[in-house]
N, C-alpha and C positions, 0 to 999 in steps of 0.2 A: 615605389611603387608598381605593381604590374601592372605591364601593357597592357592588358585584357580589363581592368581595371579604367584606366584612362578610356578604353574603347568604351565601356559602359556608357560613362560619363558622358562622353560626346555625342552617345548614342541618345540620352535622355536629354539633353540640350539641345540638338538639332528637334527633336518631337517637341519640348516645351515652344521653339523659338519659329517651328513652321506649324504648330495650331495656335500661335499668337498671332500667326500671321495675317489668318481671316479677320480679326476682331481689329486690326489698326483701320482707323478711319483719318487718319493724319496725326498733327498734334492732339488734336480732340481728344485723342485716347492714350495719352502716357503710359500706361502699365502695359497693354499691351504690346506698345512701341520698341517699351528698355527690355520688356520677356525676348522679345524678337531679336533683338541688337547684340543681346549681352548674350542669349542663345546660341546665337552663329558664331558670337567670339569665341565662348568656353568651348563648343562643338570643333570650333578648328584648330583651336588652341590645343584641347585634348588630343585629336588626331594626328599633329604636328609631331606630340610624341610618342604615341602608338605607332609608328608609320620609322621611328628608332630601331622599334625590336621587330615587329612584325611587315612582311612584304604588303608594300602598297596596294598590289591588288587584292591579297586577301583582306588586310585591315577596311578598303573600301567593300569587297563583297559584302562583310559580316553587318557595314555600319550600313549601308545602302539597302540589306535588306530586314535587316530587324528593323530601320528605320524606315521601312514604308509600311511594316504589318503593323508598330506601334502608333504612327499616325492615324492609320486605319483607325484605332481601337480607339483614339484620342475622340476623333474627327466624329466616328459614334456615341461616345458618351457626350463629348462637349455642343455638338453640334446637331445631332442626332442623324447624320447622315449612316447612312446605310449603304453597304457592299450586294451586288445579285452575286449567284452561284458560282460563272467567270471569272468574277475579281477575285473572289474568295479561293478559287481552285489555280489560279495563277500567283498569287500569295503564299499558298502552301509550297507550288513548285517553286517557287522564291527562297523559302525556310529550308527545302531540300537541299537545294543547293549548296545552301550554306554549310547544311549539316553534313552533305557529304565532301565538302573542302576542309572542313573539320576533322571530321573520323577518317579520311581517305587518301588527302592530300597531302605529300611532303613538302608542297611551297608554304602550306602553313603556319611554319615557323614556332610549333611545337614538339 
């Protein structure tokens, strides 16, 4: 399977796990707890597969950058958490950095 598909799975799994974390209240909330544990397990397993083909720094930049944006969207949808303009501008710069790496860096593995 393509490393970028593994990376997408890792990102989605990490976002699910992180979004579930806020709802965990110990054993009394088993679904969010299971989503968090399984989500992180899947995310890190997929990331280990990704770094076999994509340089670790590049993979982590994409994983963390897109994860930040997606978890912010999930927090807005699920928990109603809103971001102010500086937060949105900062995330836009992170996404811009990931795009620059993908389009212009010889280190990106493509």
